[in-house]
Phi, psi and omega in degrees: 000323179297328178295321178295316179297319179297317178296319178297320177297316179296320179297325178297314179294315181295323178299316179299315181296311181297316180295324177292317180294330179277357180079016181268338178225142172272143180297344178255017180274157179301314182299316180299311182294321179293319177298315179295316181297313181299310181297317183289325177295316178301312182292324178295318178297317179293324177296321177297312181301319183269006178054045176258087192292322177295318178292324176297317178300311180302307185287328177296315178293320178301317179295317180296318179293319177296318178295320178299316177297321179294315178297318178298319179296316180294326179283355175092022177299138176284139178296146178269128179266000000 
């Protein structure tokens, strides 16, 4: 079951990336940031459970940066071009 959850987390991050590359989502959009935050939190939690410290570092930082972007967006930060 953990493998299914891990795949779903990875798919959320990959969906955001693919949609951004296809020009369907902006990297500073709510949907992009939420997909990244959701996927990275799921993967970080699983990395913690499985004691995969390098992966936890990667996904933990990814989650923090996504959350920072989300907070900035909610506070009304203008996108950087």
